Each structure stands twice: as structure tokens, then as C-alpha cells.
C-alpha positions in Angstrom: 0.1 -0.1 -0.1 1.4 3.3 -1.2 2.1 6.3 1.5 -0.8 8.7 1.8 -0.2 11.9 0.0 -0.7 15.4 2.1 -2.6 18.1 0.1 -4.4 21.0 1.0 -7.8 20.7 2.6 -11.2 20.2 0.9 -12.7 23.7 2.6 -9.9 25.2 0.4 -10.6 23.9 -3.3 -8.9 26.5 -5.5 -5.3 25.3 -3.2 -6.2 21.8 -4.1 -6.9 23.1 -7.9 -3.5 24.6 -7.7 -1.6 21.9 -6.2 -2.9 19.2 -8.6 -2.5 21.7 -12.1 1.3 20.3 -12.6 -0.2 17.1 -13.6 -2.1 18.6 -16.0 0.8 20.5 -17.8 3.3 19.7 -20.2 7.2 19.6 -19.9 7.2 23.4 -20.9 4.2 24.3 -18.1 1.4 24.4 -20.8 -1.9 23.4 -19.9 -2.9 20.3 -21.2 -6.4 20.1 -19.7 -8.6 23.3 -20.2 -12.2 24.3 -19.5 -13.7 26.0 -22.5 -17.4 27.0 -23.3 -18.7 25.0 -20.6 -16.8 21.9 -21.7 -13.8 19.9 -20.6 -11.1 19.5 -23.2 -8.3 17.2 -22.9 -4.9 17.4 -25.3 -4.5 14.1 -26.9 -0.9 14.5 -28.4 -1.8 16.0 -31.2 -5.4 17.5 -30.9 -7.7 18.3 -28.4 -10.7 16.1 -27.6 -14.0 16.8 -25.5 -14.0 14.9 -22.1 -16.9 14.3 -20.3 -17.6 15.6 -16.6 -17.8 11.9 -15.1 -13.9 11.4 -16.9 -12.8 14.2 -14.7 -14.9 13.1 -11.4 -13.4 9.5 -11.9 -9.8 11.0 -12.1 -10.2 12.8 -8.8 -11.7 10.4 -7.1 -9.0 7.9 -7.5 -6.4 11.1 -7.0 -7.9 11.6 -3.8 -8.7 8.5 -2.6 -6.0 8.1 -0.2 -5.0 11.5 -0.1 -4.7 13.3 3.7 -4.5 16.9 4.7 -3.9 18.8 8.0 -6.7 19.6 9.9 -4.8 21.9 12.7 -2.8 21.0 15.6 -3.6 19.1 18.6 -3.1 20.3 22.2 0.6 19.5 22.1 1.0 21.3 19.0 1.3 18.6 16.8 -0.4 18.6 13.0 -3.5 16.6 13.1 -3.9 14.5 10.1 -7.1 13.5 8.5 -8.0 11.8 5.3 -9.5 13.8 2.4 -12.2 11.2 1.9 -13.5 12.8 -1.4 -17.4 13.1 -1.3 -19.9 14.1 -4.3 -20.1 17.7 -2.7 -16.2 18.0 -2.2 -15.5 17.0 -5.7 -17.9 19.5 -7.4 -16.5 22.2 -5.5 -13.0 21.3 -6.5 -14.1 20.7 -10.3 -15.3 24.0 -10.0 -12.0 25.2 -8.8 -10.2 23.4 -11.3 -12.3 25.1 -14.2 -11.3 28.5 -12.9 -7.4 27.6 -13.1 -7.9 26.0 -16.4 -10.4 28.3 -18.3 -10.0 29.0 -21.6 -12.1 32.0 -23.0 -14.9 31.4 -25.1 -13.6 33.7 -27.9 -11.1 31.1 -29.0 -12.3 29.4 -32.0 -10.1 26.4 -33.0 -8.2 26.0 -34.6 -6.2 28.9 -33.0 -2.7 29.2 -31.0 -2.9 30.0 -27.4 0.1 29.7 -26.3 3.6 29.6 -28.1 4.8 26.9 -26.1 8.7 27.8 -26.7 8.1 29.2 -30.4 9.0 32.6 -31.3 6.0 35.2 -31.8 7.3 36.1 -35.2 7.3 32.3 -36.3 4.0 31.8 -34.7 2.4 34.6 -36.6 4.1 33.7 -39.9 1.7 30.7 -40.1 -1.4 30.9 -38.0 -3.3 33.9 -39.8 -6.4 32.0 -40.6 -7.1 31.2 -44.0 -3.6 32.3 -45.1 -1.4 29.8 -43.8 -3.5 27.1 -42.2 -1.7 24.1 -40.3 -2.8 20.2 -40.2 -2.1 18.6 -37.3 -0.6 14.8 -38.1 0.7 12.2 -35.3 4.1 13.2 -36.2 3.9 16.9 -35.8 2.0 20.1 -37.1 2.1 20.4 -40.6 2.4 23.7 -42.1 1.0 24.0 -45.1 2.4 27.0 -46.8 5.8 25.2 -46.9 5.1 21.7 -46.0 7.2 21.9 -43.1 6.6 19.7 -39.7 6.5 21.9 -36.6 6.3 20.3 -33.4 3.2 19.1 -31.5 1.9 21.3 -28.8 -1.1 22.1 -26.9 -0.4 25.7 -27.3 -2.4 24.9 -30.8 -5.8 24.6 -29.9 -7.0 22.2 -33.1 -10.0 19.6 -33.1 -9.0 17.8 -35.8 -5.6 15.9 -36.4 -5.3 12.9 -38.7 -4.3 9.5 -37.3 -1.3 8.7 -39.2 2.0 10.7 -39.8 2.9 13.0 -42.7 5.0 11.4 -45.5 5.8 14.0 -48.1 6.6 11.3 -50.4 3.5 9.3 -50.0 1.0 8.7 -53.3 -2.4 7.5 -53.6 -2.7 5.8 -57.0 -5.6 3.9 -56.3 -7.4 6.7 -54.9 -6.9 8.5 -58.0 -7.8 5.8 -60.1 -11.0 5.6 -58.2 -12.1 9.0 -58.6 -11.5 8.9 -62.3 -13.9 6.2 -62.4 -16.6 7.9 -60.6 -16.3 11.4 -62.4 -14.4 10.0 -66.0 -15.4 13.3 -67.9 -15.3 16.0 -64.9 -12.2 17.1 -63.6 -14.0 19.9 -62.2 -15.6 17.8 -59.7 -12.8 16.1 -59.2 -10.7 19.3 -57.9 -13.7 20.5 -55.7 -13.8 17.1 -53.8 -9.7 17.5 -53.6 -10.3 21.2 -52.1 -13.2 20.1 -49.6 -10.8 17.3 -48.4 -8.3 20.1 -47.7 -10.8 22.5 -46.5 -12.0 20.0 -43.6 -8.5 19.1 -42.6 -7.4 22.7 -42.4 -10.1 23.5 -39.5 -11.7 26.5 -41.8 -15.2 27.4 -42.0 -15.0 30.7 -43.8 -16.4 28.9 -47.0 -19.5 28.6 -45.8 -20.5 26.0 -48.2 -22.0 22.6 -48.0 -21.1 19.4 -50.1 -23.8 17.6 -51.1 -22.9 14.4 -53.1 -25.9 12.7 -55.5 -26.0 9.7 -57.4 -27.5 6.0 -57.6 -27.1 3.1 -55.2 -23.3 2.1 -55.4 -21.7 5.0 -57.2 -19.0 5.6 -54.6 -20.7 7.8 -52.2 -19.9 5.7 -48.9 -16.5 5.3 -50.3 -15.6 8.8 -50.0 -17.0 9.5 -47.0 -15.3 6.8 -45.4 -11.8 7.7 -46.3 -12.7 11.6 -45.4 -13.8 10.0 -41.9 -10.3 8.0 -42.1 -8.7 11.3 -42.6 -10.0 13.5 -39.7 -10.3 10.3 -37.5 -13.7 8.8 -36.4 -13.5 10.6 -33.0 -14.1 13.8 -34.7 -16.9 12.7 -37.2 -20.6 12.7 -36.5 -23.4 10.9 -38.6 -26.4 12.8 -37.8 -30.0 12.5 -40.0 -31.5 15.8 -41.5 -34.3 14.9 -39.3 -32.6 14.6 -36.4 -31.0 18.0 -36.4 -34.4 19.4 -35.9 -34.9 17.8 -32.5 -34.4 19.2 -29.4 -31.0 17.9 -29.0 -30.2 17.1 -32.6 -27.0 19.1 -32.5 -25.3 17.8 -29.1 -23.8 15.3 -31.1 -22.1 17.6 -33.6 -19.9 19.6 -30.2 -16.5 19.0 -30.9 -16.7 17.1 -34.5 -14.9 19.0 -37.1 -17.2 16.9 -39.7 -20.7 15.8 -40.3 -21.6 13.2 -42.9 -25.6 12.6 -43.5 -25.9 9.7 -45.3 -29.3 8.9 -47.4 -30.6 12.3 -46.6 -34.4 12.0 -46.2 -36.4 15.2 -45.0 -39.9 15.5 -43.5 -42.0 18.0 -44.7 -42.8 19.2 -41.0 -39.5 19.6 -40.1 -37.9 21.1 -42.8 -38.1 24.7 -41.8 -36.1 24.2 -38.7 -33.6 21.8 -40.5 -32.9 24.3 -43.0 -32.6 27.1 -40.2 -30.1 24.8 -38.7 -28.1 24.1 -41.5 -27.8 27.9 -42.3 -26.4 28.6 -38.8 -23.9 25.8 -39.0 -22.6 26.7 -42.3 -22.5 30.4 -41.7 -20.5 30.3 -38.9 -23.4 32.0 -36.6 -23.5 31.7 -32.9 -26.1 29.0 -31.7 -27.0 27.8 -28.3 -27.0 24.0 -28.5 -29.3 21.7 -25.9 -27.2 19.2 -24.1 -29.1 16.4 -21.8 -28.6 17.1 -18.1 -26.0 19.7 -18.8 -25.8 23.4 -19.3 -26.6 24.8 -22.9 -23.3 25.1 -25.2 -23.1 28.4 -27.0 -20.9 29.4 -29.6 -20.0 28.7 -33.4 -20.0 25.2 -34.6 -16.9 24.2 -36.2 -18.5 21.4 -38.4 -18.1 21.1 -41.7 -21.7 19.4 -43.6 -21.4 16.6 -46.0 -24.7 15.2 -47.2 -25.0 12.1 -49.6 -28.4 11.4 -51.4 -29.4 9.3 -54.1 -31.8 12.3 -55.5 -31.9 16.4 -55.0 -33.1 16.9 -51.6 -36.2 19.1 -51.3 -35.7 22.1 -48.9 -38.8 24.0 -48.1 -37.0 27.7 -47.8 -39.0 30.3 -49.1 -36.0 32.6 -50.0 -34.0 30.0 -51.5 -30.9 30.8 -50.0 -30.2 27.3 -48.6 -29.8 26.0 -51.9 -27.0 28.8 -52.6 -25.0 26.8 -49.9 -24.4 23.9 -51.5 -21.6 22.3 -53.7 -23.1 19.7 -55.7 -21.0 17.0 -57.1 -23.2 14.5 -59.5 -22.4 10.9 -60.0 -23.6 8.7 -62.8 -21.7 5.7 -62.9 -23.2 2.7 -60.3 -21.1 -0.2 -59.6 -24.3 -2.2 -58.4 -23.9 -6.0 -58.7 -19.8 -5.5 -59.4 -18.7 -3.8 -56.2 -15.0 -4.1 -55.3 -15.2 -5.4 -51.7 -11.8 -4.7 -50.9 -11.8 -1.2 -52.4 -11.9 0.4 -48.5 -8.9 -1.6 -47.5 -6.6 -0.7 -50.5 -7.5 2.7 -49.9 -6.7 2.6 -46.3 -3.3 1.9 -47.2 -3.2 4.8 -49.1 -3.8 7.5 -46.5 -0.5 9.5 -46.2 -0.9 9.7 -49.9 -4.4 10.8 -49.6 -3.4 13.7 -47.1 -1.0 14.8 -49.9 -3.5 14.5 -52.5 -5.9 16.6 -50.2 -3.0 19.3 -49.3 -2.6 19.7 -52.6 -6.1 20.8 -53.1 -6.1 23.0 -50.0 -3.2 24.6 -51.5 -5.3 25.4 -54.9 -8.1 26.8 -52.4 -5.5 29.2 -50.7 -4.7 30.4 -54.1 -8.0 30.7 -55.6 -10.3 31.8 -52.7 -13.2 29.6 -53.4 -14.0 25.9 -54.2 -14.2 24.9 -57.5 -18.1 24.7 -58.6 -18.6 22.2 -61.3 -20.7 22.9 -64.3 -23.7 20.7 -63.5 -23.5 22.3 -59.6 -25.0 25.6 -60.8 -27.8 23.7 -62.6 -28.6 21.5 -59.3 -28.3 24.6 -57.3 -30.8 26.2 -59.3 -32.9 23.3 -59.2 -33.1 22.8 -55.6 -33.9 26.4 -55.3 -36.5 26.4 -57.9 -38.1 23.4 -55.7 -37.3 24.9 -52.2 -38.9 28.5 -53.4 -41.7 28.5 -56.4 -41.4 31.9 -55.9 -37.6 32.7 -57.0 -38.6 30.4 -60.7 -41.6 32.4 -60.9 -39.5 35.5 -60.8 -37.0 34.4 -62.7 -39.2 33.0 -65.9 -41.9 36.0 -65.6 -40.1 38.8 -64.0 -37.9 41.8 -64.3 -36.2 43.4 -61.3 -35.1 47.0 -61.1 -35.9 50.3 -59.7 -37.6 51.3 -63.2 -40.0 48.4 -62.9 -43.4 48.2 -61.1 -46.6 45.9 -61.2 -49.8 46.3 -60.2 -50.4 44.0 -57.2 -53.3 42.2 -58.8 -51.8 41.6 -62.2 -48.6 40.0 -60.5 -51.2 37.7 -58.4 -53.0 36.6 -61.6 -49.7 35.8 -63.2 -48.5 33.8 -60.3 -51.6 31.5 -60.0 -51.7 31.0 -63.6 -47.8 30.2 -63.4 -48.5 27.8 -60.2 -51.0 25.9 -61.9 -49.4 25.5 -65.1 -46.6 24.2 -62.7 -48.8 22.0 -60.7 -48.5 23.6 -57.1 -50.9 25.2 -54.9 -51.0 29.4 -55.2 -51.6 29.7 -51.8 -52.8 33.4 -50.8 -52.1 36.6 -52.3 -50.3 37.4 -48.7 -48.1 34.1 -48.8 -47.4 35.3 -52.5 -46.2 38.8 -51.2 -44.0 37.5 -48.2 -42.2 35.2 -50.4 -41.7 37.5 -52.9 -39.9 39.9 -50.1 -37.7 37.1 -49.2 -36.9 36.4 -53.1 -36.7 40.1 -54.2 -35.8 42.3 -50.7 -36.2 45.4 -53.2 -39.7 44.6 -54.1 -41.9 47.3 -51.9 -45.6 47.5 -51.5 -47.1 51.1 -52.1 -50.2 52.5 -53.2 -49.8 55.2 -55.5 -52.8 57.4 -56.4 -54.1 57.5 -59.9 -55.9 60.3 -61.4 -59.2 59.8 -59.8 -57.4 59.5 -56.2 -58.1 56.1 -55.9 -55.0 54.2 -54.1 -54.0 51.2 -56.6 -51.8 48.7 -54.6 -48.5 48.0 -56.6 -44.9 46.5 -56.5 -42.2 48.7 -57.3 -39.0 47.3 -58.1 -40.3 44.5 -60.0 -42.4 44.0 -63.4 -43.8 41.6 -65.3 -41.9 40.8 -68.3 -43.8 41.8 -71.7 -43.9 37.9 -72.8 -43.7 36.0 -69.8 -42.2 32.4 -70.5 -44.6 29.8 -68.6 -43.4 26.4 -67.9 -42.0 24.1 -70.5 -43.5 26.2 -73.3 -41.6 29.5 -73.8 -44.5 30.7 -76.3 -47.4 30.2 -73.9 -49.8 32.8 -74.2 -51.5 32.4 -70.8 -48.9 35.3 -69.2 -49.4 37.3 -72.4 -51.6 40.4 -71.9 -50.5 41.0 -68.2 -47.1 42.5 -70.1 -44.7 44.5 -68.0 -46.4 47.2 -65.6 -45.3 50.4 -67.7 -47.3 49.5 -70.5 -50.6 49.5 -68.4 -50.7 53.1 -68.3 -54.0 53.2 -69.9 -55.5 52.1 -66.3 -55.0 55.7 -65.2 -52.6 54.9 -62.6 -49.7 56.9 -62.5 -46.0 54.8 -62.2 -43.8 55.6 -59.4 -41.4 56.4 -61.9 -43.3 59.0 -63.7 -44.2 60.7 -60.4 -40.3 60.8 -59.3 -39.0 62.1 -62.9 -39.7 64.2 -66.0 -41.4 61.5 -68.0 -42.5 61.8 -71.5 -46.1 62.0 -72.3 -47.8 59.5 -74.7 -48.8 61.2 -78.2 -51.8 59.5 -78.1 -53.3 59.4 -74.4 -51.1 62.3 -72.8 -50.1 59.8 -70.1 -46.6 59.7 -68.8 -44.9 56.4 -70.0 -41.3 54.8 -70.7 -40.2 54.8 -74.0 -38.9 51.2 -74.9 -37.3 51.9 -78.2 -35.7 54.8 -79.6 -37.8 57.7 -81.1 -41.1 55.8 -79.7 -43.7 58.5 -78.6 -46.7 56.8 -77.5 -47.8 53.5 -75.5 -47.7 50.5 -77.8 -51.4 49.6 -76.9 -52.0 53.3 -78.0 -50.2 52.8 -81.1 -52.1 49.5 -81.9 -55.1 51.2 -81.2 
């Protein structure tokens, strides 16, 4: 049995915390245990991981089980030694004191330097300026991407991601590169985008505010790509939520401390759509969010999680503004190996992880140079489709309307055009008020006004938007369903004075003497007046 250890009394938890603190420091005196955003973080030699409260409690109980303290002096002046005897109350008070000793300010966003740990300030600043010179942690050092130089591993670099293998500058990945050429045989841009995405996830950056969506048939390689990226960042740094799960009360808690979230087989229930969209926008947009956790205090901060969604088809997000669609980089797959899968492929690729790391670092270097992730040509079309699916109002505006300060349209005319367009698209038009709300999301500059006509009657009007003279309707560019609404400026015969005419010296129609905007040089009358 070992000799009891004499430590400060439990009535002075701060003294006990400072007494124990040296066991949480490295050889240079840098703390390896930090309390950050109500969470315990422990340095695992190459990255910081989250520790559960119970893990801290267990270590303290074990440490203090045989400890003793001086409770005072007896009548003869000799010290009175008593067992420390850890209890729930004593340990809780001690944990509170340790959190103060190891406190790391909440404003720290990983990855970030919190201590030089023997490095000079000049050398530290030369490679820690966020997106300019990222660092990738490996098991054999901190890799400076700028010049591929390995720096010593240190808890002074607060990072949540580390690749679980050594950096080898000469490693290659021929099987991986051949696999990608089979997945995208004629699409080098998709391969480039994936390469940059891998490097982006490794770097810890979130500034691109993008979500990668991989769409393809069964057995097209989506799962293989996700497994390789998971191996690259380490399984402990990856979460696997569902879209529906994100909408639940504690749906975001599994993402805390994770650098990557892979959502496989994306399915979305209609009633949860709005909350899922809100949370996807918040995570990808680097916004501060409160995350509820079971039996623990809420966590507040910016989540460093990058999102990758795998699906057999384009998901349908209910977003009136269509903003969520523009967050995506879409990689389309067309080749399927159903029935002819290579069951050993994952093992073959696992052997090439150091080479895949170099491949990803090349992508990160290109991202550093270009400033944005490559967008494959097919991605823009997919994003437009998703935007139109999420927000039919966005599709209607693109097909049937013109935008700008000189455009305006009667509210009733726009409503009639929308109803006809919606009928052709097979969707419910909703109400006039709902159209106005959705229109405000898609065209923020569109304002509803009530100018007066010559008789003084107020006419509800939208300014900043107008109907095209010949609006396209569905798949039939020559459709006449919307013809006749025309642009708002061609409806001066109604007696309504357009806003632009009220605000400027507008020319007068030579037939009706009403203000109008010439559409062609030399035009002197409204087209309708000339036709009459």
C-alpha cells in the first residue's frame, strides 16, 4: 500500500486545484487540460478532445482516495492528519475550482494558437493567420501547409482535428486517384472540388460557408468517399446525424467538438423542413448558436462542423428565400457499380492514407490560391433546381419578372400571373399575402406601395419588380397564358401613374398624353395606343 499524499484541505478547493495543476501541464508548463465553453478539453498529443464530466470526476476520486490533509494542531502542537475522503460535494467544489484554473476564454475558435510553447512570436504569426496559412495536425507534428514543414506538436495549438497517421511527403495514392477517375470519367472539376473540400475539412476552416452535396445512384461511390474522409480526420472527429435529427431538441449536441458531419441517405420530412434549413444555415454560416445538451448546461458558440450530405436525389428544402440552395457545392455521380462492387476497395484505399493526405493538401493549396472551392458546371444547374424546388416563387420571378428600380406592377396583375404560372407547374398558389411574403424573401428590393391614380384612388402596386412583356410559362416559351399582363409600364391606360413617372420628368404619350417610359429610341406612344 502506498504512502498517503498530503494535500491542501477540502475546505480550500482553489488551493487543491493549484496543487493538482502541474499534472495537467507539459514539460514546458503549458496546460493540457482546459475548460472551454462549459466543456472540458484534454490534449491527446496531436489534438484536443472533449472530456465528459464523469471522466474528470473519476480521475479526481482516484487521485484523492488515499490523500490526507492537515486539519490543525492538537493540544501538544502536533499536526492533526485526516483523510481527504472525497465526496460528491467535495469533488464538485474542486471541479469548479479547476475550471477557474484551466479556463480558456470562450472567444477562442479552433484552430487557434493559445500559447507559443517555446516558439517565437514571429514564427508563430507567420503561419497562423487563419485562411492564409493553415496548419494540419498529424501524429508526427503540426504540418504548415504553406511550405509543408513539420513543427513540434504542442498543446499551445488549440485544434480539434488531427489525421491519425504520420505525414510522409513522398507518399502517393494511385488507387484513390484511379477510383475518382472512374467515378467522374469526364469531369475534372468535380474531382478538383472534392480535393479542395478534403483539404478544407482538414484545415479547420469554416470561412467558405459551403455544404457539399454528393448525389448519385446506389453503389456509385458516395459511401467510399465518406469513409475515406472519415479516416482522414479520424473517427472521433466525425458525426453521423440525420436531417430529421437536426430538427430535434438535442439534435445538434452530437456535432459538438466534431469537425465533420456526414449525413447519409438524406431524407427530410415536410413538417421538420424549416427548422432543418435554419440549422443548416446557422452551422454553415458560422453563426453563434445555443445548443441544448441532456442534463448539462447549454453550449454557446460557433460550431466548427463542416457538413457533407449524401443522397440518391436532390433533397427538397422548404425555404421561401431559396438561400439554402446557394450554400451547396453539388457533385453529381452517374456511374453505378451495383452488382460488381470491389469489396476490397476500402482496405486498398486505407493503405494509401498518407498519399491521400498529400492529395488533400494539394487541394487545400489550390483553395488558398483561388480563394473559393471549384464549382463544377453541373453544380450550378443542380443548385438552381434545388432553389426552384425549395422556393417556387424564385422560379416564377426568374422566368416571368424583371427586377430593378424602374419596374413596377399592379398587385392584382402579379397575383393573376402567379396563379396561372402555379397552375401550369402543378403547385398550389396559396394566398395573395403568402405570395407577398415569399416575394419579399426572393426580391428584397420589391416594395408594396399604394400610389393614386388620376381620380385619387389608391392602387396596390409593387415597385422594384415588373412582369416581362412576354412571360415564359413552364416548358412552353411561346405560352400565351401570361401574355396580356405585360410589363406594368405598358398598363398606363388604367389611369395609374407609375412611381417612376411621379418621381421624374417622364415623356408623355402622343395619343393619351399619359406619362410612359419609351422602350425603343424614337418611341412616342404606348404600344397599346399605337396599336389602337
